ZABAVO-358228 format. One record per residue (C-alpha): x, y, z; residue number from 1. Coordinates in steps of 0.2 Angstrom, whole numbers, padded with zeros to 4 digits, always signed. Layout:
BEGIN
    c1    c2    c3 num
     X     Y     Z NUM
...
***
This chain:
BEGIN
    c1    c2    c3 num
 +0541 -0014 +0101   1
 +0537 -0017 +0119   2
 +0538 -0035 +0126   3
 +0520 -0033 +0132   4
 +0514 -0031 +0114   5
 +0518 -0049 +0110   6
 +0506 -0063 +0114   7
 +0509 -0074 +0129   8
 +0515 -0088 +0117   9
 +0527 -0076 +0107  10
 +0534 -0069 +0123  11
 +0536 -0087 +0130  12
 +0546 -0092 +0114  13
 +0558 -0077 +0116  14
 +0561 -0081 +0134  15
 +0564 -0100 +0130  16
 +0576 -0095 +0116  17
 +0586 -0084 +0128  18
 +0582 -0068 +0118  19
 +0573 -0060 +0133  20
 +0575 -0064 +0152  21
 +0560 -0067 +0163  22
 +0565 -0051 +0174  23
 +0565 -0041 +0158  24
 +0547 -0047 +0154  25
 +0541 -0043 +0172  26
 +0549 -0026 +0172  27
 +0541 -0022 +0155  28
 +0524 -0027 +0162  29
 +0527 -0015 +0177  30
 +0533 -0001 +0166  31
 +0517 -0002 +0156  32
 +0507 -0003 +0172  33
 +0516 +0013 +0179  34
 +0512 +0022 +0162  35
 +0493 +0018 +0161  36
 +0486 +0012 +0177  37
 +0482 +0029 +0183  38
 +0470 +0030 +0169  39
 +0463 +0012 +0168  40
 +0463 +0006 +0186  41
 +0464 -0013 +0181  42
 +0472 -0018 +0197  43
 +0467 -0019 +0215  44
 +0484 -0026 +0221  45
 +0501 -0027 +0213  46
 +0515 -0039 +0218  47
 +0530 -0032 +0211  48
 +0543 -0037 +0224  49
 +0537 -0055 +0224  50
 +0536 -0055 +0205  51
 +0554 -0050 +0203  52
 +0559 -0063 +0216  53
 +0549 -0076 +0207  54
 +0557 -0071 +0190  55
 +0574 -0075 +0196  56
 +0569 -0092 +0202  57
 +0559 -0096 +0186  58
 +0574 -0090 +0175  59
 +0585 -0103 +0184  60
 +0573 -0117 +0181  61
 +0571 -0112 +0162  62
 +0590 -0111 +0161  63
 +0592 -0129 +0169  64
 +0579 -0136 +0157  65
 +0566 -0139 +0171  66
 +0553 -0127 +0164  67
 +0550 -0130 +0145  68
 +0531 -0125 +0144  69
 +0525 -0111 +0132  70
 +0520 -0100 +0147  71
 +0536 -0101 +0157  72
 +0542 -0084 +0163  73
 +0527 -0075 +0156  74
 +0518 -0062 +0167  75
 +0500 -0065 +0171  76
 +0487 -0055 +0181  77
 +0473 -0064 +0191  78
 +0455 -0059 +0195  79
 +0454 -0054 +0213  80
 +0442 -0069 +0217  81
 +0456 -0082 +0215  82
 +0464 -0086 +0231  83
 +0483 -0083 +0232  84
 +0493 -0089 +0247  85
 +0500 -0073 +0256  86
 +0492 -0061 +0244  87
 +0477 -0050 +0248  88
 +0462 -0057 +0240  89
 +0446 -0045 +0241  90
 +0433 -0049 +0228  91
 +0433 -0030 +0226  92
 +0423 -0030 +0242  93
 +0425 -0020 +0258  94
 +0420 -0036 +0268  95
 +0436 -0044 +0262  96
 +0447 -0029 +0263  97
 +0460 -0038 +0274  98
 +0458 -0056 +0269  99
 +0475 -0065 +0265 100
 +0472 -0083 +0260 101
 +0482 -0097 +0267 102
 +0481 -0107 +0251 103
 +0481 -0105 +0232 104
 +0467 -0109 +0220 105
 +0471 -0125 +0210 106
 +0470 -0116 +0193 107
 +0483 -0103 +0199 108
 +0494 -0117 +0206 109
 +0493 -0126 +0189 110
 +0500 -0109 +0181 111
 +0513 -0108 +0194 112
 +0519 -0126 +0190 113
 +0520 -0120 +0171 114
 +0531 -0106 +0176 115
 +0520 -0091 +0176 116
 +0524 -0075 +0185 117
 +0510 -0067 +0195 118
 +0511 -0048 +0194 119
 +0495 -0044 +0203 120
 +0476 -0045 +0206 121
 +0463 -0037 +0195 122
 +0448 -0026 +0199 123
 +0431 -0034 +0197 124
 +0413 -0031 +0201 125
 +0410 -0035 +0219 126
 +0409 -0054 +0221 127
 +0407 -0054 +0202 128
 +0390 -0046 +0203 129
 +0389 -0034 +0189 130
 +0392 -0032 +0171 131
 +0403 -0016 +0171 132
 +0416 -0017 +0185 133
 +0408 -0002 +0193 134
 +0401 -0011 +0208 135
 +0419 -0013 +0215 136
 +0423 -0006 +0232 137
 +0440 +0000 +0225 138
 +0434 +0011 +0211 139
 +0429 +0009 +0193 140
 +0440 +0001 +0180 141
 +0439 +0011 +0163 142
 +0439 +0004 +0145 143
 +0457 +0006 +0137 144
 +0448 +0010 +0120 145
 +0439 +0025 +0128 146
 +0441 +0030 +0146 147
 +0423 +0037 +0146 148
 +0416 +0019 +0144 149
 +0415 +0003 +0155 150
 +0426 -0012 +0151 151
 +0412 -0024 +0155 152
 +0411 -0036 +0169 153
 +0413 -0044 +0181 154
 +0431 -0048 +0174 155
 +0433 -0030 +0168 156
 +0450 -0028 +0177 157
 +0457 -0043 +0169 158
 +0451 -0039 +0151 159
 +0456 -0020 +0153 160
 +0474 -0026 +0159 161
 +0476 -0037 +0143 162
 +0469 -0023 +0132 163
 +0480 -0010 +0139 164
 +0495 -0022 +0138 165
 +0498 -0022 +0157 166
 +0501 -0041 +0157 167
 +0503 -0054 +0144 168
 +0487 -0063 +0149 169
 +0475 -0065 +0163 170
 +0463 -0076 +0172 171
 +0445 -0072 +0174 172
 +0429 -0081 +0180 173
 +0413 -0083 +0171 174
 +0396 -0085 +0180 175
 +0385 -0078 +0167 176
 +0396 -0070 +0154 177
 +0409 -0062 +0165 178
 +0424 -0067 +0154 179
 +0416 -0066 +0137 180
 +0406 -0050 +0138 181
 +0421 -0039 +0145 182
 +0432 -0047 +0132 183
 +0420 -0041 +0119 184
 +0420 -0023 +0126 185
 +0439 -0023 +0127 186
 +0443 -0030 +0110 187
 +0452 -0046 +0117 188
 +0449 -0065 +0117 189
 +0441 -0074 +0131 190
 +0436 -0092 +0134 191
 +0424 -0100 +0146 192
 +0427 -0119 +0147 193
 +0414 -0132 +0150 194
 +0408 -0133 +0168 195
 +0420 -0144 +0178 196
 +0435 -0143 +0166 197
 +0445 -0131 +0177 198
 +0445 -0134 +0196 199
 +0434 -0121 +0206 200
 +0445 -0124 +0222 201
 +0451 -0108 +0228 202
 +0438 -0098 +0217 203
 +0428 -0087 +0230 204
 +0410 -0093 +0225 205
 +0396 -0082 +0218 206
 +0385 -0095 +0209 207
 +0393 -0113 +0212 208
 +0383 -0122 +0199 209
 +0388 -0108 +0186 210
 +0405 -0102 +0190 211
 +0420 -0107 +0179 212
 +0438 -0100 +0178 213
 +0445 -0096 +0161 214
 +0458 -0087 +0151 215
 +0458 -0069 +0144 216
 +0472 -0065 +0131 217
 +0476 -0057 +0114 218
 +0472 -0071 +0103 219
 +0465 -0089 +0101 220
 +0482 -0097 +0102 221
 +0485 -0090 +0119 222
 +0468 -0095 +0125 223
 +0470 -0113 +0120 224
 +0488 -0114 +0127 225
 +0482 -0106 +0144 226
 +0467 -0118 +0145 227
 +0478 -0132 +0142 228
 +0489 -0127 +0157 229
 +0475 -0123 +0170 230
 +0464 -0139 +0166 231
 +0466 -0153 +0178 232
 +0455 -0165 +0188 233
 +0454 -0160 +0206 234
 +0448 -0171 +0220 235
 +0446 -0155 +0231 236
 +0432 -0149 +0219 237
 +0417 -0161 +0219 238
 +0411 -0154 +0202 239
 +0428 -0157 +0194 240
 +0428 -0168 +0179 241
 +0442 -0180 +0173 242
 +0445 -0177 +0155 243
 +0457 -0185 +0143 244
 +0455 -0173 +0128 245
 +0464 -0158 +0135 246
 +0476 -0155 +0121 247
 +0467 -0139 +0116 248
 +0481 -0132 +0105 249
 +0479 -0147 +0093 250
 +0463 -0138 +0087 251
 +0473 -0122 +0081 252
 +0469 -0127 +0063 253
 +0464 -0115 +0049 254
 +0451 -0126 +0042 255
 +0432 -0125 +0044 256
 +0427 -0135 +0028 257
 +0411 -0145 +0032 258
 +0409 -0137 +0049 259
 +0391 -0134 +0053 260
 +0388 -0117 +0061 261
 +0370 -0112 +0068 262
 +0364 -0094 +0070 263
 +0350 -0093 +0082 264
 +0336 -0081 +0074 265
 +0331 -0077 +0092 266
 +0348 -0068 +0095 267
 +0346 -0056 +0081 268
 +0329 -0048 +0085 269
 +0324 -0033 +0095 270
 +0337 -0024 +0106 271
 +0353 -0029 +0096 272
 +0363 -0014 +0090 273
 +0363 -0013 +0071 274
 +0382 -0011 +0070 275
 +0385 -0026 +0081 276
 +0373 -0036 +0071 277
 +0381 -0032 +0054 278
 +0399 -0036 +0061 279
 +0393 -0053 +0068 280
 +0384 -0058 +0052 281
 +0399 -0053 +0042 282
 +0410 -0064 +0053 283
 +0398 -0078 +0049 284
 +0399 -0074 +0031 285
 +0418 -0075 +0032 286
 +0417 -0093 +0040 287
 +0405 -0098 +0026 288
 +0417 -0092 +0013 289
 +0430 -0103 +0021 290
 +0420 -0118 +0019 291
 +0408 -0119 +0034 292
 +0390 -0123 +0032 293
 +0380 -0109 +0040 294
 +0362 -0109 +0044 295
 +0349 -0100 +0054 296
 +0338 -0109 +0066 297
 +0326 -0107 +0081 298
 +0334 -0108 +0098 299
 +0319 -0109 +0110 300
 +0317 -0103 +0128 301
 +0330 -0088 +0125 302
 +0317 -0076 +0133 303
 +0317 -0087 +0149 304
 +0336 -0087 +0152 305
 +0338 -0071 +0161 306
 +0324 -0074 +0174 307
 +0330 -0092 +0177 308
 +0348 -0086 +0178 309
 +0345 -0072 +0191 310
 +0334 -0083 +0202 311
 +0347 -0097 +0202 312
 +0363 -0086 +0203 313
 +0355 -0075 +0217 314
 +0349 -0090 +0227 315
 +0367 -0098 +0227 316
 +0374 -0081 +0230 317
 +0364 -0078 +0246 318
 +0369 -0095 +0252 319
 +0388 -0093 +0248 320
 +0389 -0075 +0255 321
 +0381 -0080 +0271 322
 +0399 -0085 +0277 323
 +0405 -0067 +0277 324
 +0398 -0062 +0294 325
 +0413 -0053 +0303 326
 +0417 -0069 +0314 327
 +0429 -0080 +0304 328
 +0438 -0068 +0293 329
 +0437 -0051 +0283 330
 +0429 -0035 +0289 331
 +0420 -0033 +0306 332
 +0411 -0017 +0311 333
 +0419 -0007 +0325 334
 +0405 -0004 +0336 335
 +0391 -0017 +0340 336
 +0380 -0023 +0354 337
 +0379 -0042 +0354 338
 +0381 -0055 +0341 339
 +0366 -0052 +0330 340
 +0369 -0033 +0329 341
 +0387 -0037 +0324 342
 +0381 -0048 +0310 343
 +0369 -0035 +0304 344
 +0381 -0020 +0305 345
 +0396 -0030 +0297 346
 +0386 -0035 +0282 347
 +0377 -0019 +0280 348
 +0393 -0009 +0280 349
 +0404 -0023 +0271 350
 +0393 -0026 +0256 351
 +0389 -0014 +0242 352
 +0372 -0011 +0234 353
 +0372 -0024 +0220 354
 +0378 -0038 +0232 355
 +0364 -0033 +0244 356
 +0351 -0033 +0230 357
 +0356 -0051 +0225 358
 +0357 -0057 +0243 359
 +0340 -0051 +0246 360
 +0333 -0058 +0230 361
 +0341 -0075 +0233 362
 +0335 -0076 +0251 363
 +0317 -0072 +0245 364
 +0317 -0085 +0231 365
 +0323 -0098 +0244 366
 +0311 -0093 +0258 367
 +0296 -0104 +0263 368
 +0281 -0101 +0251 369
 +0292 -0095 +0237 370
 +0304 -0109 +0235 371
 +0293 -0119 +0223 372
 +0286 -0104 +0214 373
 +0303 -0097 +0209 374
 +0318 -0107 +0213 375
 +0312 -0124 +0208 376
 +0303 -0117 +0193 377
 +0320 -0109 +0188 378
 +0329 -0125 +0190 379
 +0316 -0134 +0178 380
 +0319 -0120 +0166 381
 +0337 -0122 +0167 382
 +0335 -0141 +0162 383
 +0324 -0136 +0147 384
 +0337 -0123 +0141 385
 +0350 -0137 +0142 386
 +0338 -0148 +0132 387
 +0336 -0135 +0118 388
 +0355 -0133 +0116 389
 +0357 -0152 +0116 390
 +0344 -0153 +0102 391
 +0354 -0139 +0092 392
 +0370 -0148 +0094 393
 +0363 -0163 +0086 394
 +0363 -0153 +0070 395
 +0377 -0140 +0073 396
 +0395 -0141 +0078 397
 +0396 -0122 +0084 398
 +0383 -0109 +0088 399
 +0387 -0091 +0082 400
 +0380 -0075 +0089 401
 +0384 -0058 +0097 402
 +0392 -0058 +0115 403
 +0382 -0042 +0120 404
 +0368 -0032 +0112 405
 +0379 -0016 +0111 406
 +0397 -0011 +0112 407
 +0403 -0004 +0129 408
 +0391 +0008 +0137 409
 +0397 +0024 +0145 410
 +0402 +0024 +0163 411
 +0387 +0027 +0175 412
 +0374 +0023 +0162 413
 +0371 +0005 +0167 414
 +0370 +0007 +0186 415
 +0356 +0019 +0185 416
 +0345 +0004 +0179 417
 +0350 -0013 +0186 418
 +0337 -0022 +0176 419
 +0344 -0015 +0160 420
 +0361 -0021 +0165 421
 +0354 -0038 +0168 422
 +0345 -0039 +0151 423
 +0363 -0035 +0143 424
 +0368 -0053 +0148 425
 +0355 -0061 +0136 426
 +0367 -0069 +0124 427
 +0379 -0076 +0137 428
 +0370 -0083 +0152 429
 +0362 -0098 +0143 430
 +0379 -0105 +0141 431
 +0382 -0105 +0160 432
 +0365 -0112 +0163 433
 +0369 -0127 +0151 434
 +0387 -0129 +0157 435
 +0393 -0126 +0139 436
 +0410 -0119 +0133 437
 +0409 -0102 +0125 438
 +0422 -0090 +0117 439
 +0422 -0072 +0112 440
 +0434 -0064 +0100 441
 +0435 -0047 +0091 442
 +0426 -0046 +0075 443
 +0425 -0027 +0071 444
 +0424 -0009 +0078 445
 +0409 +0002 +0078 446
 +0407 +0020 +0073 447
 +0412 +0026 +0090 448
 +0429 +0017 +0089 449
 +0424 +0003 +0101 450
 +0427 -0016 +0099 451
 +0413 -0028 +0094 452
 +0414 -0046 +0100 453
 +0409 -0062 +0091 454
 +0403 -0076 +0102 455
 +0405 -0095 +0098 456
 +0397 -0108 +0108 457
 +0401 -0127 +0108 458
 +0393 -0142 +0115 459
 +0399 -0149 +0132 460
 +0418 -0154 +0131 461
 +0419 -0148 +0113 462
 +0430 -0133 +0116 463
 +0441 -0139 +0101 464
 +0426 -0135 +0089 465
 +0425 -0117 +0095 466
 +0444 -0115 +0095 467
 +0445 -0121 +0077 468
 +0431 -0110 +0071 469
 +0438 -0095 +0081 470
 +0456 -0098 +0075 471
 +0450 -0099 +0057 472
 +0441 -0083 +0058 473
 +0455 -0074 +0067 474
 +0467 -0078 +0052 475
 +0456 -0067 +0041 476
 +0459 -0051 +0052 477
 +0473 -0041 +0061 478
 +0473 -0039 +0079 479
 +0468 -0021 +0083 480
 +0476 -0013 +0099 481
 +0468 -0002 +0111 482
 +0474 +0016 +0110 483
 +0482 +0015 +0127 484
 +0492 +0000 +0121 485
 +0499 +0009 +0107 486
***
């Protein structure tokens, strides 16, 4: 059995017990990368030399009893929008093809303090704009379950790397479902924490009011353990929240007796694939059999979530991406006449089609005459969506539903119709608009052999409820590996 077949926590225990060295764990990760990376293309940058060097330092600290945490010595991959000092960080965009940060993201620093070994940076949709990891300037990532299908996005590289056992776990970022949806497509477990729980310092921004860093792993135990390690209050991030209840692993209890679970009727209407619907409802039935109280209810305003999200996210993106102009860092066009021409050519050549589409949409909704009609209206809608969830959580501990309307589509099919791709985010984006925690875990496999994901949503700061429900459900089924991991 390969060391990469173990969960992060299992591998951490073996390292701590002296059964495995950190170097052996890192070498096992790179051996698997060498075996499958040509097919999957999960990574943009690999840091093998540095990882092996770090492995030696971490081993010394473990042996000396300085590092005792559950993740010490365990190999991790990072989404390529998390700044890492001295390591190329591109956001999978040509415009950042030569950007090497001088600082490290706070969440990554927290992992390093816990003794994690960074093995590389994973592929993603350009600036996290997309749902398939096909908008990357460095080529598409493929789904380890079936190489003709997408891994989802924008954290597709992270989810594919975990599914293909190229790393023990990974970090992603979630703006509108970018951890949960690819976790569903790749048959792994992904968690988006409450907004403000994990510092956004060093995360290259897409939509500042929506972005949140979170873990991708094989199981719920890993996700809870990783979230515990990366959570911290950070003065460098004005949206960071000081929390006392960060012992997320205490919620790893196989007990949902009396837990109230709500199923939104609005999530099970037109557009939802029948096999996905059956698997998700079967998961609800399982939780009911274990003692949870499961009810259907009306969650209003679902139909307004997509337009509100794309107006707000694009507006914030157009503002955030204005800094990439060829002056301070990143790509600069070779030939230009004057400053304005340099801006224009640099941005035209540096950004891909999807990034340009969203920058233009965002600039339009923020422009004079349209700001009130679109952007302010979207913000009011966002507030109403939050109110609808607040009302639901007065009655329910957890909301249960699908993570995506279908299983992973075929490569190329989504980019032909961007609107169809946007509509695929229907079950995930409300969570970001309301700042809620959400989690996806595997709940079945469709007739094409592709994984189906179950999504659990909690109230603000109630990650423990979704972790407990997810852990209880997980105890009823075995983890299924992707074909490339076998």
